[in-house]
C-alpha positions as CSV (number, residue, x, y, z in Angstrom):
1,T,59.1,-57.3,41.9
2,T,57.3,-55.1,44.1
3,L,58.1,-51.5,44.7
4,G,56.8,-50.4,48.2
5,D,54.4,-52.4,50.4
6,A,51.7,-49.7,51.2
7,A,49.6,-47.4,49.1
8,T,51.4,-44.4,51.1
9,D,54.8,-45.5,50.2
10,E,56.6,-43.0,47.6
11,I,58.6,-44.0,44.7
12,T,60.7,-41.4,43.0
13,V,62.4,-42.0,39.8
14,T,65.0,-39.4,38.7
15,G,66.6,-41.3,35.8
16,E,65.2,-41.9,32.2
17,I,62.9,-44.6,31.9
18,L,64.0,-46.7,28.7
19,G,62.2,-48.3,25.9
20,A,59.4,-47.8,23.6
21,N,56.9,-49.6,25.9
22,P,58.4,-48.8,29.1
23,L,55.2,-49.5,31.2
24,N,52.6,-52.3,30.9
25,F,49.4,-52.3,33.2
26,E,47.8,-55.4,33.9
27,G,44.6,-53.9,35.5
28,A,42.7,-55.3,38.5
29,T,42.5,-58.7,36.9
30,N,45.6,-60.6,36.3
31,D,44.8,-62.3,32.9
32,D,47.7,-61.4,30.8
33,V,45.8,-58.5,29.0
34,Y,47.7,-55.5,29.2
35,T,47.5,-51.7,28.7
36,T,50.9,-50.5,27.5
37,L,52.1,-47.0,27.9
38,A,54.0,-46.6,24.4
39,I,56.4,-43.7,23.7
40,T,56.9,-42.3,20.4
41,D,60.6,-41.8,19.9
42,P,61.0,-38.0,20.6
43,S,62.8,-35.6,18.3
44,G,63.0,-33.3,21.4
45,A,62.3,-32.7,24.8
46,N,58.5,-33.0,25.5
47,T,56.6,-32.6,28.5
48,I,53.0,-34.3,29.3
49,T,51.4,-32.5,32.1
50,F,48.7,-34.3,34.1
51,P,46.2,-31.8,35.4
52,D,45.1,-31.3,39.2
53,A,41.8,-33.3,38.6
54,S,40.4,-36.6,38.3
55,G,39.0,-38.2,35.0
56,T,39.5,-40.6,32.2
57,V,42.2,-39.9,29.4
58,A,40.8,-39.0,26.1
59,L,42.5,-41.3,23.4
60,D,43.7,-40.1,20.0
61,N,41.6,-42.1,17.2
62,N,43.8,-40.7,14.5
63,G,40.9,-38.4,13.2
64,T,39.0,-41.3,12.1
65,S,36.2,-41.5,14.7
66,A,34.6,-39.1,17.2
67,L,35.0,-38.8,20.8
68,T,32.4,-40.7,22.8
69,T,29.8,-39.1,24.9
70,A,31.7,-40.0,27.9
71,E,34.9,-38.4,26.6
72,V,33.1,-35.5,25.8
73,D,31.5,-35.2,29.1
74,Q,35.2,-35.3,30.4
75,L,36.2,-32.4,28.2
76,E,33.3,-30.5,29.4
77,N,34.4,-30.8,32.8
78,I,37.7,-29.1,32.1
79,G,37.6,-25.4,33.2
80,I,34.1,-25.5,34.6
81,N,32.2,-26.5,31.6
82,T,34.4,-24.4,29.3
83,I,37.2,-25.3,27.0
84,S,39.6,-22.5,26.7
85,S,41.2,-21.5,23.3
86,V,44.4,-23.2,24.4
87,Q,42.6,-26.4,25.5
88,W,40.7,-26.5,22.2
89,G,43.7,-25.9,20.2
90,H,45.4,-29.1,21.9
91,L,42.4,-31.0,21.0
92,G,42.4,-29.7,17.4
93,N,46.2,-30.8,17.0
94,S,45.0,-34.2,17.6
95,N,42.5,-34.1,14.8
96,Q,39.5,-34.9,16.8
97,G,36.1,-34.5,15.8
98,I,33.1,-34.2,18.2
99,A,29.6,-35.7,17.7
100,T,27.5,-35.2,20.8
101,T,23.9,-34.1,21.8
102,D,25.4,-32.5,24.8
103,N,26.0,-28.8,25.1
104,V,29.5,-27.6,24.8
105,T,30.5,-24.1,25.6
106,F,33.6,-22.5,24.2
107,A,35.4,-19.5,25.4
108,D,36.8,-18.6,22.0
109,L,36.2,-20.8,18.7
110,S,37.9,-20.6,15.5
111,T,37.2,-23.1,12.7
112,T,38.7,-23.7,9.3
113,G,37.4,-25.6,6.4
114,N,33.8,-26.6,6.0
115,T,31.5,-26.1,9.0
116,T,28.1,-27.2,9.5
117,L,25.9,-25.8,12.3
118,G,22.9,-28.0,12.9
119,N,21.8,-31.2,11.0
120,A,18.1,-30.6,10.9
121,A,15.7,-28.0,10.0
122,T,14.4,-28.0,13.3
123,D,17.6,-27.1,14.9
124,Q,18.0,-23.8,16.5
125,I,21.0,-21.5,16.3
126,T,21.2,-18.5,18.5
127,V,23.4,-15.6,18.0
128,T,23.7,-13.4,21.0
129,G,26.9,-11.8,20.4
130,E,28.0,-9.3,17.6
131,I,28.6,-10.5,13.9
132,V,31.8,-8.9,13.1
133,G,32.9,-7.6,9.5
134,G,31.8,-5.3,6.7
135,N,30.7,-8.2,4.6
136,P,29.8,-10.9,7.5
137,L,27.4,-13.2,5.7
138,V,28.1,-14.6,2.2
139,F,25.4,-16.7,0.5
140,E,26.2,-19.2,-2.1
141,G,22.6,-20.0,-3.2
142,A,21.3,-23.3,-4.5
143,T,24.1,-23.8,-6.9
144,N,27.6,-24.2,-5.6
145,D,29.3,-22.2,-8.6
146,D,31.3,-19.6,-6.6
147,V,28.8,-16.7,-7.2
148,Y,27.8,-15.0,-4.0
149,T,25.4,-12.7,-2.7
150,T,27.1,-10.9,0.1
151,L,25.3,-9.1,3.0
152,A,27.4,-6.0,3.2
153,V,27.1,-3.6,6.3
154,T,27.8,0.0,6.2
155,D,29.8,1.1,9.3
156,P,27.3,2.2,11.5
157,S,27.4,5.8,13.4
158,G,25.0,4.6,16.0
159,A,22.6,1.8,16.9
160,N,20.5,0.8,14.1
161,T,17.8,-1.7,13.8
162,L,16.6,-3.4,10.6
163,T,12.9,-5.1,11.3
164,L,11.9,-8.2,9.0
165,P,8.2,-8.0,8.9
166,D,5.9,-10.9,9.7
167,Q,5.2,-11.9,6.0
168,S,6.7,-13.5,3.1
169,G,8.0,-11.6,0.2
170,T,11.1,-10.4,-1.9
171,L,13.2,-7.7,-0.5
172,A,13.4,-4.4,-2.6
173,V,16.9,-2.9,-3.5
174,T,17.7,0.6,-4.0
175,A,17.2,0.2,-7.6
176,D,13.4,-1.0,-7.2
177,V,12.7,2.2,-5.3
178,T,14.3,5.2,-6.6
179,L,14.0,8.9,-6.0
180,D,15.3,11.3,-8.6
181,A,18.6,12.7,-7.8
182,A,17.5,16.3,-7.6
183,Y,14.9,15.1,-4.7
184,G,17.0,12.3,-3.3
185,Q,17.9,14.5,0.0
186,N,14.4,16.1,0.1
187,A,12.1,12.9,0.4
188,T,12.1,9.8,2.6
189,I,10.1,6.7,2.5
190,T,9.3,5.1,5.8
191,A,7.3,2.6,7.3
192,D,4.8,3.9,10.1
193,D,5.1,1.4,12.9
194,T,2.0,2.9,14.4
195,D,-0.6,1.6,11.7
196,G,1.5,0.1,8.9
197,N,1.4,2.8,6.4
198,L,4.1,3.5,3.8
199,V,5.0,7.2,4.5
200,V,6.5,9.4,1.7
201,N,7.7,12.6,3.4
202,L,8.6,15.6,1.3
203,T,11.0,17.7,3.3
204,E,11.2,20.7,0.8
205,T,8.4,22.6,-1.2
206,T,8.2,20.1,-4.1
207,D,5.6,18.0,-5.7
208,F,5.3,14.1,-5.4
209,V,4.7,12.9,-8.9
210,I,3.7,9.2,-10.0
211,Q,4.5,8.5,-13.8
212,D,3.5,5.8,-16.2
213,N,6.4,5.4,-18.5
214,G,7.5,9.0,-18.0
215,S,3.9,10.4,-18.2
216,P,2.9,12.1,-14.9
217,F,-0.7,10.9,-13.9
218,V,-0.8,11.5,-10.2
219,T,0.6,14.6,-8.4
220,A,0.5,15.3,-4.8
221,T,1.4,18.9,-4.4
222,D,3.2,20.5,-1.7
223,A,0.1,22.7,-1.2
224,G,-1.9,19.6,-0.3
225,Q,-3.7,19.0,-3.3
226,F,-4.1,15.7,-5.2
227,D,-4.1,16.0,-9.0
228,V,-5.2,12.9,-10.7
229,D,-5.9,12.5,-14.4
230,N,-8.6,10.0,-14.2
231,I,-10.1,8.5,-11.0
232,R,-11.9,5.1,-11.2
233,L,-13.6,4.3,-8.0
234,D,-14.6,0.7,-7.5
235,G,-15.9,1.2,-4.0
236,S,-19.3,2.8,-3.0
237,T,-18.2,5.8,-1.1
238,V,-16.2,9.0,-1.9
239,A,-16.3,11.2,1.3
240,G,-14.6,14.3,2.8
241,T,-14.3,14.9,6.6
242,T,-15.0,18.7,6.1
243,G,-16.5,18.7,2.6
244,L,-15.9,17.3,-0.9
245,N,-15.3,20.0,-3.4
246,L,-15.0,19.5,-7.4
247,D,-13.0,22.3,-8.9
248,A,-13.4,22.9,-12.4
249,S,-11.8,26.4,-12.8
250,A,-9.9,25.4,-15.9
251,N,-11.6,22.2,-17.2
252,N,-14.9,20.2,-16.9
253,V,-15.9,18.0,-14.2
254,S,-17.6,15.1,-15.9
255,I,-19.7,12.4,-13.8
256,D,-20.8,9.2,-16.0
257,A,-23.2,6.9,-14.4
258,A,-23.9,5.0,-17.7
259,A,-24.1,1.8,-15.8
260,G,-25.8,3.1,-12.7
261,S,-26.9,5.9,-10.8
262,I,-25.4,9.1,-9.0
263,N,-26.8,9.1,-5.4
264,I,-26.2,12.3,-3.3
265,G,-27.3,12.4,0.3
266,S,-29.0,9.7,2.3
267,D,-32.5,8.8,3.7
268,A,-31.4,9.9,7.2
269,V,-29.6,13.3,6.6
270,A,-30.6,16.2,4.2
271,Q,-27.3,16.7,2.3
272,P,-27.1,20.2,0.5
273,I,-25.2,20.5,-3.1
274,N,-23.4,23.8,-3.1
275,I,-22.4,25.2,-6.5
276,G,-20.2,28.1,-6.1
277,T,-19.6,30.6,-3.2
278,G,-18.6,33.9,-5.1
279,A,-20.6,36.5,-6.7
280,S,-20.5,35.1,-10.3
281,N,-23.1,33.1,-11.8
282,R,-22.6,29.3,-11.8
283,T,-23.8,27.2,-15.0
284,I,-24.8,23.6,-14.9
285,T,-25.3,22.2,-18.4
286,M,-27.2,19.0,-18.7
287,G,-26.9,17.5,-22.1
288,N,-26.3,19.5,-25.4
289,A,-27.8,20.2,-28.8
290,S,-27.1,16.6,-30.1
291,Q,-29.0,15.2,-27.1
292,T,-32.7,15.0,-27.0
293,S,-33.0,13.3,-23.4
294,S,-34.1,15.4,-20.4
295,V,-33.1,15.6,-16.8
296,V,-35.8,14.3,-14.5
297,V,-36.1,15.3,-10.9
298,N,-37.9,12.8,-8.8
299,S,-39.1,12.3,-5.4
300,D,-39.8,8.7,-4.8
301,A,-41.4,5.8,-6.4
302,T,-44.7,6.2,-4.2
303,N,-44.8,10.0,-4.6
304,T,-45.1,10.5,-0.9
305,A,-42.6,13.2,-0.6
306,S,-43.8,16.6,0.3
307,A,-42.3,17.9,-3.1
308,A,-40.0,16.5,-5.7
309,A,-37.9,19.7,-5.7
310,I,-37.8,22.6,-3.3
311,V,-36.2,26.0,-4.4
312,N,-35.1,28.3,-1.8
313,G,-34.4,31.5,-3.7
314,G,-35.5,32.6,-7.0
315,L,-36.1,30.6,-10.0
316,A,-35.1,32.0,-13.2
317,I,-36.0,30.7,-16.5
318,S,-34.1,31.8,-19.7
319,N,-35.9,34.2,-21.9
320,Y,-35.9,33.8,-25.6
321,T,-37.1,36.1,-28.2
322,E,-39.1,35.3,-31.4
323,T,-40.3,37.6,-34.2
324,I,-43.6,37.2,-36.1
325,T,-43.0,38.5,-39.6
326,G,-45.8,37.2,-41.7
327,T,-49.6,37.0,-41.6
328,A,-49.5,33.3,-40.4
329,G,-46.9,31.0,-39.0
330,T,-45.9,28.7,-36.3
331,L,-43.8,29.7,-33.3
332,T,-41.2,27.0,-32.6
333,V,-41.1,26.1,-28.8
334,A,-38.7,23.4,-28.8
335,N,-37.3,22.9,-25.1
336,R,-37.9,26.5,-24.2
337,S,-40.4,27.8,-21.3
338,F,-40.1,31.4,-21.6
339,I,-40.6,33.2,-25.2
340,T,-40.9,37.1,-25.8
341,I,-42.8,37.7,-29.0
342,T,-42.3,40.7,-31.4
343,D,-44.5,41.6,-34.1
344,S,-42.9,43.0,-36.9
345,H,-45.8,42.6,-39.5
346,A,-48.2,45.6,-40.2
347,G,-51.6,44.1,-40.0
348,A,-53.3,41.2,-38.6
349,T,-51.2,38.0,-38.0
350,T,-52.5,34.5,-36.5
351,F,-49.8,32.0,-35.3
352,S,-49.7,28.6,-33.7
353,L,-47.4,26.6,-31.6
354,S,-45.2,23.8,-32.2
355,S,-45.5,20.8,-30.0
356,G,-43.8,20.8,-26.7
357,N,-40.9,18.3,-25.8
358,T,-42.2,16.5,-22.6
359,A,-45.5,16.2,-20.8
360,G,-45.7,18.8,-18.1
361,Q,-43.4,21.4,-20.2
362,M,-44.5,25.0,-19.1
363,L,-44.7,27.8,-21.6
364,V,-45.1,31.7,-20.6
365,L,-45.3,33.8,-23.7
366,V,-45.0,37.7,-23.2
367,M,-45.8,40.1,-25.8
368,A,-43.5,42.8,-26.5
369,S,-45.3,44.8,-29.2
370,S,-48.4,43.9,-31.1
371,D,-50.1,45.0,-34.4
372,G,-53.1,42.6,-34.5
373,I,-51.4,39.4,-33.5
374,T,-53.7,36.4,-32.4
375,L,-52.9,33.0,-30.9
376,A,-55.9,30.8,-32.2
377,D,-57.8,28.5,-30.1
378,S,-57.2,25.5,-32.6
379,G,-55.0,22.6,-33.4
380,N,-52.7,21.7,-30.7
381,V,-53.6,24.9,-28.7
382,R,-56.4,24.4,-26.1
383,L,-57.5,28.1,-24.8
384,S,-60.6,29.5,-23.2
385,V,-60.7,32.0,-25.8
386,A,-58.3,33.2,-28.7
387,W,-55.5,35.3,-27.4
388,T,-55.0,38.7,-29.0
389,P,-52.6,40.4,-26.9
390,D,-51.5,43.9,-26.4
391,A,-48.0,44.9,-25.4
392,D,-46.9,43.5,-22.0
393,D,-49.7,41.1,-21.9
394,T,-48.7,37.4,-21.0
395,I,-50.3,33.9,-21.1
396,T,-49.0,30.8,-19.4
397,L,-49.5,27.3,-21.0
398,I,-48.7,23.5,-20.1
399,W,-48.1,20.7,-22.6
400,N,-49.7,17.5,-21.7
401,G,-47.9,15.2,-24.5
402,S,-50.4,16.3,-27.4
403,S,-51.7,19.8,-26.7
404,W,-50.9,23.2,-24.9
405,F,-53.6,24.1,-22.2
406,E,-54.1,27.4,-21.0
407,L,-53.5,27.9,-17.4
408,Y,-53.9,31.8,-17.1
409,R,-53.4,34.9,-19.0
410,S,-52.9,38.7,-17.7
411,A,-53.6,41.8,-19.5
412,N,-51.0,44.3,-18.5
């Protein structure tokens, strides 16, 4: 039976087409191989709408296989490369999966059940929109045991940016970086984007203290001072842009160079060492009573400098007083260079000198009062003649390591 004899003929069916397989299509080749349009017995009135578009019908594979690339291409042509939520809902109702290397764009997408984004470590996932929710990301970890780490986001009051640095490491939580409750609102810890420094900013007149198991050992004061119990410098330079001050107002400042030397200044620049600026005297103690070593001032190894030490101002030598009590005796010099002698013995007295400490030691003797006292030219004392002073007379000697040699004397 042939209905119509031209492609322009119109056939109108106003009644029902009966049967579970009402239409069979032979195709272009008459080979008794058919495509049958089968109708599931409807439970109610259904409407199937053919869109105003050309294309290939997508078949239902009962959810057991994915759409082919050609079928996905047809889906992509729906709505100008965009599948609407309604269209995607229809596809979801047919339990269809999609496996394709083509790009598919969705206007709105909601998935249920397990969802995998990407199938290789090199796949790239780009999120250009907002990730919504107070707990938008939940991480299971390596073990699927329903114990999670949740990335929680406090509702922002403005635009905030969290920057992940270009380095590997472990994120620190608030329990790792703590500020005492009393100072929690008075201090901030920030990263300086300009030079990468970690900045601790004290907004109140408080000190910043670093403790070791509860014991403070570093304090940055609000006055701009840095107090440290002990400083170990493994580098080679300690410098101040406007000067380096050591304040020993309450305690001692000790410099220990047991394993090396302490160098002040350089070959290129004359560096002054200033000790105190007030009216009171400043005392530098080198060694103590239990130490026999000396402090040596050297110029250089070849002795080509103009002087080993230059003193601008007065040079004062401490004065010690010794009293001669008998007819003979030895005056103990030790490490002293200026001794005033008092003669308490009525009658002639001859005395000698003990050895000096170091070759080159100078000794000035001043006679305060005399009643026939004499320093003999004998033993370890080498004089032009014996020294028999009157009051206020002086003699100056130098120790060469074995004897005292007279330099000059003055009868005053």
